[in-house]
C-alpha positions in Angstrom: 43.8 -37.5 22.8 40.4 -36.5 23.9 37.1 -34.6 23.1 35.6 -32.1 25.5 32.1 -30.7 25.0 30.7 -27.6 26.6 27.9 -25.1 26.3 25.0 -26.9 27.9 22.5 -25.5 30.2 19.0 -24.5 31.0 17.0 -22.7 28.4 13.4 -21.8 27.9 11.3 -23.3 25.1 12.0 -21.3 21.9 15.5 -20.4 23.0 18.9 -21.1 21.7 22.1 -22.6 22.8 25.5 -23.2 21.2 27.5 -26.3 22.0 31.2 -26.6 21.4 33.5 -29.5 21.1 37.3 -29.3 21.1 39.7 -32.1 20.2 43.0 -32.0 22.1 46.2 -34.1 22.1 48.6 -35.2 19.4 46.1 -35.3 16.6 47.3 -35.6 13.0 43.9 -35.2 11.4 40.1 -35.2 12.2 37.6 -37.0 10.1 33.9 -36.9 10.6 32.7 -35.0 13.7 29.2 -35.2 15.2 26.8 -34.6 18.0 24.6 -37.3 19.5 22.2 -37.1 22.4 20.6 -39.3 25.0 17.4 -38.4 26.7 16.3 -40.1 30.0 15.2 -43.6 29.4 16.0 -43.5 25.7 18.9 -44.7 23.5 21.7 -42.4 22.3 20.7 -41.0 18.9 22.5 -39.0 16.1 21.7 -35.4 16.1 24.1 -34.2 13.3 27.3 -35.1 11.7 29.8 -33.1 9.5 32.4 -34.6 7.4 35.9 -33.2 6.8 34.8 -31.6 3.6 31.9 -30.0 5.2 29.0 -32.1 4.1 26.4 -32.5 6.9 23.5 -34.8 7.8 20.9 -34.2 10.5 18.2 -36.1 12.4 14.8 -35.3 11.0 13.7 -34.0 14.3 16.3 -31.2 14.3 16.5 -30.2 10.6 15.9 -26.5 10.1 16.5 -25.8 13.8 20.1 -27.0 14.5 23.2 -26.2 12.6 26.5 -28.1 12.9 29.8 -26.6 11.9 33.5 -27.1 12.4 36.7 -25.2 12.5 39.5 -27.6 11.4 42.2 -25.2 12.4 40.9 -25.0 15.9 40.0 -28.6 16.0 36.5 -27.7 17.0 32.9 -28.5 16.2 29.9 -26.6 17.1 26.2 -27.2 17.3 23.9 -24.2 17.1 20.5 -25.1 18.5 17.6 -22.8 17.8 13.9 -23.0 18.5 14.6 -25.5 21.3 11.6 -27.4 22.7 11.4 -29.7 25.7 11.9 -32.9 23.5 15.4 -31.6 22.9 16.3 -32.1 26.6 19.1 -34.6 26.8 22.7 -35.1 27.4 24.6 -34.2 24.2 27.8 -35.9 23.4 30.5 -35.0 20.9 32.0 -37.6 18.7 34.7 -37.6 16.2 37.2 -39.8 14.3 40.6 -38.8 15.2 44.0 -39.9 13.8 47.4 -39.8 15.4 50.5 -39.9 13.2 51.1 -43.4 11.8 47.9 -44.7 13.1 44.4 -45.2 11.6 41.4 -43.2 12.5 39.8 -44.1 15.9 36.3 -43.0 17.0 36.2 -41.0 20.2 33.4 -39.7 22.5 33.6 -36.7 24.6 31.9 -36.3 28.0 28.3 -35.3 27.8 26.9 -31.8 28.3 23.4 -31.5 29.7 20.8 -29.5 27.8 17.6 -28.8 29.7 14.7 -27.0 27.9 12.1 -26.0 30.3 10.1 -23.0 31.4 
């Protein structure tokens, strides 16, 4: 069971990127899914989370610019990032509560994907 994030890269200020996260393995169900980020010299912070039912919450710094979504059938989560600015530069991590048959939910982290916003 693992999470794999992709979609990072270099983008100019004001640009957009879409991150994707896919859960793989023998997964019975997926609970909350989310994106976190860690900038150089800073602690990892929540960017956005989405519950199984679709309710969302965002960090104040990204509200109105980022949109989290999920496709339960594909076991994927997405983070659409618009109006990017240099302060958004960070390694972005996918996070999810995954459940295998007969077992409780366990929180997993994917590997990070680097987003660099620079001209």
